[in-house]
N, C-alpha and C positions, 0 to 999 in steps of 0.2 A: 574643574577643567570642561571647559566648554567647548561646543563642536561647531564649527560653519557647514553652512547649507553642501559649500562644494566637499570637504570632507565628508558628510553625509552620504550623498551621491556617490564618492568611491566607493564606500562602506557599501552599499545597496548595489552598485553595479555587480559588484561582485558572490553579493549573495543571490541578484537575479541567474544569474549563470547558473550556478548551484541549484538553484530551486526550480530552471527549466529542467534542467539532467535529471533531477528527482521525480519531476511531472512526465520527463517520457518515458519511463518507466510503465505508465498507464494501463499500457496494454499487455503488458506482461503479470502485471498484478492483477489484471481481469482474468487473463488466460488460466493463471493458478489456479483462483478463485473459482471459476465453469468446472475445471477436472477438478478439484475437492470436491465440489457438491456433487458431483457426475459420482466419484470414487464412494461419496458418503451412500448416493441412492444405491448404488450397487454391493457394499457391504450389507447396508438394508434387505436389497433381493434375494442375496447369499442367506443372509440371516431368516428372512422369513420361508426360505426354499426348506430350512433345515439342512443345507447345504456345509462340508466342513469347510473349515479355514484354508485358502489352497496351499498347497505343497510349497515350503519354503520360508512359508509366513513369517516376518520377524516378531508376529505378533500373537501372545498366548491365546488370547480370546475375541471374539468380535469386541465386547466391549472395550478393550484397550483398542484394539484397531479405531473402534468410532470416538472414541476418546481423542488418539491424536490428531484424525483428520478433520473434527471436529473446533479442535485447537488451532489447527492451520486455516482453517475457513474462517476462524474470528481474527486472526494475525490479518490473514489475506484483507476481510473487511475494513479493519484498523488503518491498513494503509492506503486504501479506497479514501475513507474519508480525513487521512492524511494530506492527501494528495490536492483534494478537495480544497483545504483549509490553505494549502501550498498554493494553489489557483487562487484564492484571494489575496493571499499576502502579496504576491507574483504583480497583479495589477493593482496595488495599493503602493508599492514600491517603483513598479513601473511609472506611474502615474504621477507619483513626487520626483524623481530624475527628471522627469520631461517636463514638469511646469512648476517648482519649485525655485522661485530667482533666486540668484546667487549672493543678492546683497550685498 
């Protein structure tokens, strides 16, 4: 089954809107990543100073806490990488929708 240019444009217009909404979360991801990195630095400082885990900490050790924060940092970095790809895709999709002849 072949697709027409008009059909492709209709599908891509929906993808464009969804992609724009995803890209709008960039600031949130950047703030979360900065917070996670600051938390990791704080954990390292506490550990280097020989301080105990904070009262009420859900973690059994600094290692467990650091592992969790490092995982969150990797997830945040992956989200930022994904948004970079989405920005490139958005440019391509918008170019196609704007310039492809209807045939």
